[in-house]
N, C-alpha and C positions, 0 to 999 in steps of 0.2 A: 876455437870453443863455439860448441855448439849452443846457441840462445833460442829461447822460446819467446817469441813476440805474440803480444796481443794489442790489436790495434781496433778501437770502437771510434766511428766517425759520428758525430752528431751534427747533420749538415743544416746549417741554420741557412744558406744561401743556395740558392739552385743551382748555379752556374760555376763552372770548375776555374772558368776565367778568372772570376772575383778572386779565387783562393789563389792563384798564380801571381795576382801583382801583390799578396799581403806578405807581412814581415811575420816569421813563425818563432814562438818564444817558447822554450820548453821548460816546462817547472817541475820539481820533483818533491816528493816525501821520502824519508826514510828513518826508521826506527834502527838505530846502529847498535842497540843492545849493550847497553852498560860499556861504550867505548870508554877505555881509559879507567874502567873500575879495577878492583884490586884483582879480580879472576881472569882478567884481559889477558890474552896470550899473543896480541898482535905481534906477528914476525917479519923483519925486514924484507925477507925475501919470497915469503908463502903469504900470509893473510894480509900482510900490506899490499901487495899486488893485488890482490882479489878486492879487496875495497877500492882500490883506484881504478880497475878496470871496470867494477859495476858503474861508478860514477861516471866515466869516459862515455862507456856504452850507451848510456841512457840518453846521452845528448844535451842533458839538462845543464844549463848555468847558473840555475838557482834551486837549492835544496832546502825545505823546513827539514830539519834534523833534529831526533829524540835521543833520550838516555844517553848524555855525554857528561862523563865526569870529568870534573874538575879538577886540574891538577895545581893549579896555583892563580893568585890574582896579582895582576902588576898595575898600580894607579887606576883601580877599578876596572881593569880588562881581565875578564876572566881567559885562562888559557887551558888547553888539553894536552898532554905532550902526545897523545896517540895521533890525535887530530892534526898536531903541528907535524909528524911524520907524514901523514896523508896528504895535507897541502904540499909539502915539499915536493913530493911525487908530481902532483896535479901541476906544478908549476912548470913541470917541463914541457907540457903542453900548451900552458898559458901561464903567466907570469902575473895576472891578475886574480888567481885563486886565493880567496881568503875567507875568515868565517867571524861569526860573531855568537858568545854564548850567553845566556840570559844571568842577571847577577841576583836575582829573588828565589829561585827554587833551590831546591836542597842537592841531594848527593846524585840524581839524575834530571839533567838540565836540558832544557830546549834551545835550539840555536838556529842561525841559519849559517850556511855554506854557499859560495857563489863568487862567479868569476866576475870581478870589478870591471873588466874592459867591456863587459857585457850589461851588468846591472851596478847601478847607485843605489846605496842605502842611504836613504835621507834622515828617516826616522826610525827609532826601535824603544820599544818597553814593553814591561810584562805587565798585563791588565789583570784587574779583579773583578769579572762581569758580576758576580755575586756573591752570597754569602758562601755558596757550597765552595767556592773555590779559595777560600780560605784555609788556613792551617796546612795539613800535608799535601792538601791537592795540588795537582801542578798549575800554575799561572800561565794562561796562553800568551806565547810571546807575540806581539804586533809588530811587524816591520815594514815600513812603506819604500817601495822600490822604484825606481826610476829607469828605463831603459836607456842605454847609453846611445843608440842609434837612433833613437827615436823618443826625446824627452817628454811629448805630449801623451808617451803612455806612461801612465802611473799604476800600480797595484799596491795595494793594502794586503799582505799575508799573514794571515792568522793562524798559528802553529800552536797545535793543540794535542794533548795527551790527556787521555780522560780515564776515569777510575776502571782499573782492572778487573779481571777476573768473573766469573758468571754472575754472581752472587751480589755484584755491584750494579745490577740491572735500573734499579731504582734510582741511585746516584746519577748514573749516567742520564737518564730522563732529566733530573732536577737541572744537570748542568747544561743541556741543550736548551733548556725552558729559559735559563740564566743567560745564555748565549744570546738567545733570541731576544730577551729584554735588553740585553745590552746594544744589540745592533739596533734596535728601534731608537734608542736614545742617542746614537752616535750617527751625524749624517755623512760621516766620512766613509762609512760601511758602503758605499755606493758602487767602489770600483774594489771589492774585496773576493780573496779568495781564503776560504777555510780549508785546512788541510793538515795530516796528522795522523796519529795513533788513537782512533776514536774508541779501540776495546768494544766496538759492536759485534755481538754473538749472532749466528744467523738466525736465532730463534726470536731476535727483538728487533724493533725498529723505534728508536727513541727519537727519528730526526725530524718528526712533524712539526716542532715548534720553528726549525728553520725554514720549511716549506712555507711559513706564514708568514714571513720577512723576507720572502722572494729570493732565497737560496735555492739553488737547484743543484743536486748531486750528478756529478759526471761519472755514473755506474761502471764499474767492472764487474765483467761475468766470471771472472777466473778468480781464485781466492789468492790473498796476497800476504797472508801470516802462516806460519807454521806454529800448529797445535797439537800436542799429545803426539808428536811425531809425524805428521800428517799436515800437507799444504792444505787446511782444510776453513781458512776464516779469512773474512774481509775487513781486517783491522783499519788497514790502510786507505784513507776515502780524501776525496776532494768535493768540497761544497763550492760553487760559484755563484755570485750574486746574479742577478737577472740583467743588470746593466753591461756586466761581463759579458754574458751571452750575446745580448743584443748586438755587440760591436766586435763579436768573435765569428769567424767564418767556419771553423771546424776545430773540435777538441779531439785528442788521441790520448790514449792509454796505453802505457807499455809495461809489461814484466818482464825482465831478463833473467834467465837461469843459466847456472853452470850446468855443462856436460857432466860433472863428477855426479850430482844428483841421480837419486834414482826415480826417474821420472814416469816408469813404470807402473810403480804402486804409490806413488805419491809420497815417499818416504825422503824425507829431507834432513835425516840427522845430522848428518856431515856438514853441510852447510849451516845448519843451525850451531852446531857446536863451534866452528872456525870462523864465521862471520855474523851471523844474525838470524834471528828467527822471523825477521821481515824482508821483503824484497823492496829495492826501491822502485816506486812508482811514478809514474809521469804524465802530464798532461802536456798538451802542445796547443798552444793559441796561436790563431793567426789574427793579426790584429792590421 
C-alpha cells in the first residue's frame, strides 16, 4: 500500500537531544462518516480492513471520532455494531482497544476510540458551552485521559463537530465564541486539546476567539476532507492550549491515503464511497 505522509514540525526546543529523551504520544481525529448508519456497507473482508489499516497505520492510540451511529444502549453504555467489528480486529494488535460513544447527541454521535494499555479514560461527559450548542447542534464531548506509562501526563481532549455547510459560517463563528467563553470559565482547560470536524471552509476563519484564550492551531498545509469529489478542504483540525505547547518538544501531523485513490487529479470518490469523506489526521506530542 502506497502512503502519502505529511509531517509538519513545530520546533519548540532547539536541540534534537531533548526530543530523543521524550516520550511520544500520537493522538488522532477522524470523522468516520455515518459509521453504522442505515446506508453503511461495512464489509468484513474489504471495508473493515481499510478502516483498521487506517487506524493502525496512523500509529495513534487515541482518536476523537465523529459521526458514529448508535446501534443500542446497554445499561447506559452506547454501542455501535460496526465499531465493535473494527475494535475486534484492532484487538488482534493490542487487546486494549475499546471505545466510548456519547449519550447526549442524536443520530450522529461523538466518541473516543483508544488503546487502554496506553491511555486511561478517567472522566468523560458532553458539555454545552453556550446556547448555540442546544437543540440539534452537536454537543462537544470532553474526555480526560491519563497516559499509562506516565501518570503525570494528563490531557483533556474536547471532541467537536461544528455546524456543516458553507451557509453555516455565522453559526460556526458563534460556536467558537461560546467555546472560548466556556474555556475562560473552566480552569481545567489548561491542559486541553480541541480537535474534530470543524467544517471550516477555506474562505473563512472563525477561530480568532480561541486565539484569544491562548489556543494555537497545529496547522496542516494539506487538505483533509473531500468536498464535491475533490480533496479540497481542511475540516479536520487540532487546537492546542499554550500550556501543552510549552511542555511539548515537537508536533507532527500525518495524512495517510490509500493507493487506490486517484491522487493525480485529487479525485477521491472511491474512498469517499467506501470509507469516509475525511481522512484520519494525527498529531504527535513529545512530552
